[in-house]
N, C-alpha and C positions, 0 to 999 in steps of 0.2 A: 539631463543629457546635454553634453557639450555640443556647440553648434558646428565645430570644425568638421571638415570632410574626411573623417578617418574611415579606415576599413579594418575591422577586427575579425581575425580568422582563427580557425582551429582545423588541423588535419589529423585524421585518424585512420588506422588500418584495422580491418576486422576479418576474421577467418570465415571460411565456409564450413559446413558440417555435412556429414553423411549419416543418415539414420540407419541404425541396425535393428531397431524395432520401429516400424514405419508409422508415420502419420498419414492417414488417408481417410478423409471424410470429416465434415464439419457438422456440429449440431446447431451452430449459429453462424450464418454466412456473414453477417455484418461485423460482429465482434471477433470473428475467426476463432471459434471455440471448437476443439476437436472432439471426435467421438471416442477417442482412446488416448492413453498416455503414449509417449514415444521416447526413445533413447537414441542418442547420436554420439559419434566421435567427431571432435573438432579437428580439422586438418591444418597442418602447419602453414601459417599465413605467409611464410617465406615463399611457398610454392603456389598456394591458392588463396587469394584474398581480394577484398575490395578496399580501395583507398578513397576516402571522401574528404573534401575540403568544404567547410561551411563558413560563410562570411556574412557579417552584418554591417550595414552602413546607413547613416541618415540620407545618403545620396541615392540609395536604391529605391526605385519607384514601384517595384512589385517583386513577389517571390519568383525566382527563376531556377531551373535545374538543367544541368548538362550531364548526360550519361554516355561514357566512352566517347566524349568529344561532340556529341550531337545534342542539341537542345530538345528537351521533352516537356510535355505538359505536366503541371503539378495539380491539375484540376480533379484528378481521380480521388475517390473517397479514401483509398488506402493512404495516399500521401497526406491528404487533408487531415485524416484522423491522427496520424503521427505528429504532424505539425501542431495541431490543436492541443493534443495531450502534453507535448513538451513545452509549448508556450505557457500553458496553464500552470506548469511547475517551475518556471524560470525564476532565478534569483537575481540579486543585485550583482553587477559586474563592474569592476574598476581596473583600469590599466593606466597608471599614472604616467608611465613612460610614453604611451601613445596618446595620452590626453583623452582616454575613453572612460566615460562614466555612464552606465546604463542602470536606471532604477528598474526594479521588478515590473512596475506597471508600464514601462516604456516598450516592453517586448511585443505587446499587442499591436503597436503602431509601426514598429520597425520591420523592414523587409529583408529577406534572406537570399543569398546566392549559394547554390549547392552544385558542386562538381564531383562526379563519382566515376571511378574507373575500375573495371574488373580485369584481373590478369588471366582470365579464362573465359571460354565461350558463354555468352548470356543465353538463357532459356534453352539449354541443350541437356538438361537433366544433371547439372552439376551444382545445383542449389545457389545460383547466382543471386536470385531475389532474396534468399535468406541472408547472405553476406551483405547485400546492398541495403536492405532495410535495417539490419542490425547496426551497420556502420552509420547510416543516416541518424538513427536515434542516439547512438553512443556519441557521435561528434557534436550533435546539437545539444545534448545534455552537458557536454564539456563547455561548449560555447556559452550556454545560458546559465552556467553554474547551478545546474539542477542537483539538489541534494537527495538523490535516491540511490539505493544499491542496485546491483546488476539484475537481481530477480524482479524488482519493481520496474526497471527499465525494460526487462524482457516482456512484460505485459503490454508495454506500448509498442515495441517492435513487432509483437505478435499480430497487432492490428494492421501492419503493413503486409507481412507475409508470415504465415504460421511458423514455419521452420526458423524464421529469423530469431525467435526468442532463444533458440538453442545456441546461436552464434555469439551470445554475450558472455559465454564462458569458454575456457579452454578445456582440454581433456575429454572426459565422458560426462554427458549432460542428459538430464531427464526433463522432458516437458510434461508437467503434471496437468492433466486435462481439467481438473477442478470441477466443482459442482454448482458454483454460484451463477446465477443468471447474468450478472453484470461482468463476469469473467475475471473478477479481481483475484481469484485464486488459481487462474489458469496461467501458470508461470513456469519458468525454467529454473532448475537447481543443478548445481554441479555435484556429480556423484564421486568423481575423482579427478585430480589434475593430470596434466599431460605427462608428468614424471612418474606417475603411479605404475604405468605399464609401458615403459619406453623401449621394450624389445620389439614391439610391433612395427612392421614396415608396410606401407600401403602403396599399391601400384594401381593406377587408374588407366584402363584402356579406353581412350576416347574414340569410340566406334563411329560416332557421327557428331560433328559440332554444329549441325544445322538445328534450327528451331524445330521443336516437336509439333506434330500435327494436332494433337489434343493437349491443350494447356492443362496443368495440374488443377487449376481452379474449376474449369468446366468438367474435367474428368472426375474429380471428387464429387461434384454435384450429381452427375449422372450415376455414379456408383451408389451414393446414399439413396437415391430415388429408386434404383432398379435391382441392386445386388443383395440377394438374401445372404450370400456368403459374407458380405461386409458386416451385416448385422450380427451374425454368429461370431465373426472374428472379434468385433469390438466388445461383445458381451462376454463371450466364453474363453476366447483364446488369448487375447492380448493381456488381460489382467494377470494371468498366471505367468505368461512369457516375460512380462516386464520384471516381475519379482525374480524369476530365474536369471534373467540377464543382469540385473543388479548384483546378484550373488556371484555370477561368473566374472564380472568386472572386478568386484571387490577381491575375489580370490585369484585373479589372473588365471582363470581356468579356461584355457584356449579351446579344449575339446567342446565344452558346453557353449562357449562363445560362438564357435563356428556353427555348431548344430542349430543354435537359435537364430543366428544371423541369416543363414542360408534358408532355413525354413520360413522365416518371416518375409524375406525378400520374395520367395516363391509364392507364398500365400498372397502377398500384396498384388503380384502380377496375375495370380489366379482370380482375385477380386476384379481386376481390370477386364479379364476375359469374361467374367460372370456379369459384367455390366452390359446394359442394352442401350445403344449398340456397343459391341465389344471394343475395348481399347487395346491397341497393340503398342507397347512402348519398346519391347525388346525386338531384336531382329535375328536373323540366322547367325550372325557373328556372335551376338550375345549368347545364343544357345550353345555354340561351339566352345565358347570360353567356359561356360558352366560344365559342359561335358569334360573338358580338359581337367578342370579342378576336381570334379567329383571322382574321376578315374584315378587321379594322383592321390587324393586323400584315402581312397579305398585301398590302393596298393600299398600305402605306407602303414596302414593299420590304425594310425592316429591322425587326426586332422592336421594338415600343415598350412592350409590356406582357407580363409572364409571368403565368400563372395556376397555382394549385395548390389542391387540395381535400383536406382530411384526411378522417377518417371521419365525414362529415356533409355537408350540402348547401351550406355556406357557402363562398363564393369568396374566396380570398386573391389579390389582384391586385397585382403588383409593377411599378410604372411606372419607366422608366429615369431620369426626372428630374421635377422639380416641374411644368414646363410640360406634359409629357405627362400627369401626374397630374390637372391641371386639366381637360384635354380629356377624359380618361377619365371623370372625375366628371360632366362635362356630358353625355357619352354615356349613362352609367349612369342619370342622373336623367331623361334624355329617355325611355328605355325603361322605367324603373322609378320613376315619380314617386311622391311621398308621397301619402297620402290628403289630401283637400282641407283638413281642419282641422289638419294636422300642422305643428308649428313646425319650421322647417328646422334649427334648432340641436339638436333632439332626433332629427332624421332623419340628420344627418351629425355624428357625435360624434368625440371624440379631438381631433385638431388641426383644429378647424373654421374656422381662419383661411383655409383653402382655399376656403371658400364665397365669401368676398369676392373672391378672385382669379378665381373662376369667374363672378363677377357674379350670385351666387345667394343673396344674403342676404335675399331676400324671397320669399314664397310665389308671387307672380305671376310672378317671374322664371323659374320652372320651366316654366310654361305657355308662355313665350315662346321656349323652347329650340327650335333647329332640329335636324332629324335629322342625325347625323354625316355629312358630305359623302362620306367615303370608303366608306361602306357603302351600295352602290347598291340591293341587294335587301333587302327588309324582313325583319327577324328577329322580327317580331311587332308588333302595333299598340301605340299609346302608352297603351292603357287597362289596363296591368298594375299598377294601384295595389294596394298591399298585398302584392305578391309578395316584396318585400324588406322586412324589418322595420325595418332601419336600416343605415347605413354607418358604418364606423370608419376614420378616416384616421390613419395612424401611420407609423413608419419603423423601421429597425433600431435597437436600443437596448442599454443597458448590462445588466450582470449584477446579481445580488442585492446589496442594501445593508442595513445596519442603520439603522433610523429612530430617532435619539436623542431626538426630540421626544415626550415622554410623552403629549401630547394625542392622538397618533396610535395609541396603544396600544388594543387591543381589550378588554383586561381591566383591572379596577379595581385600582390599585396597593395598596389597603388589603386588599381581600378576595380578589383573584385570580379573581373571577367576572366574566362579561361585563358590560360597561358598560350 
């Protein structure tokens, strides 16, 4: 290892994911091994992602991490497990241009600086920890020249946050629960890439971007200990449902995909209610959105929109195609209009070109919206301003990538400290 005061860095971008067959409950709290398989859709990282810069230098005196600009402790077991596993697999690294030469054995002695930024609310039920730990593991694996495929890396990311293993792939991903005690077969595999079903459009209603009252970790633990429904779900329901969902994705069968996604989301929240004390992740706004989608799907005769809710009140709505997504957005904005002084481009973010297609690129246009014709009975008046913080329009997206452009790095290349 050369004695110069160099800083060697890698920056990566990793997507978040939304489960359509839910992970809820661990059979091993330490290794983070689930009680059932789960399946997710990776969301387009252009709209929802974590960017992480990892740096190594002989001048660093300890491991340090900054999340969204604020320094956080790395002493927790989840961070330590990921760091230990990655360091144990590190390879030789050489960058002649920078005068960097690191032997495999040197990694145990070298310290790391890590900076991570989510472009969406942390801990509000949008799988920020999934994207975060996946990005941490992916970027460290690139920095340390780890020779492992994405499924093997997913087993390391899983030890930071269970759902993180699914963010190491794009498209449609299955987390296999595995059966081995050491968790070596509890890994993520890609079922299909993001191009396989590219008609789908995803609209997320961010109902609340506050941190949730019951964290997923403690909620799961309480469900495993107290919910009989969870035991039935893991043993009887999910194994069959997983096979059906794999089939629906393979055949791009939207009717089956919708039925399975909605049923699984509702059962997950039923498990939360069956927990003692009961856990409430959804709120009245969440329930009104479900009602809107259910009535629309029924009136059309064939499902147009699937819904799923993770451990939070935010609705993830999956429209069968762009035309349906435009109608969906019009309906959502009719029932959940922005406050009068809101700029539409900050109320609908992500792919906001959909606003133009929906004829909604001006504030007045929302006031001119008609109630969706297919919903005969009212699900609430149109004065629900402020119930939805904002909407994100996105689609299925790719897996993690390295960002070679140094201007996107979160750490200073000279000092290794946050920019």
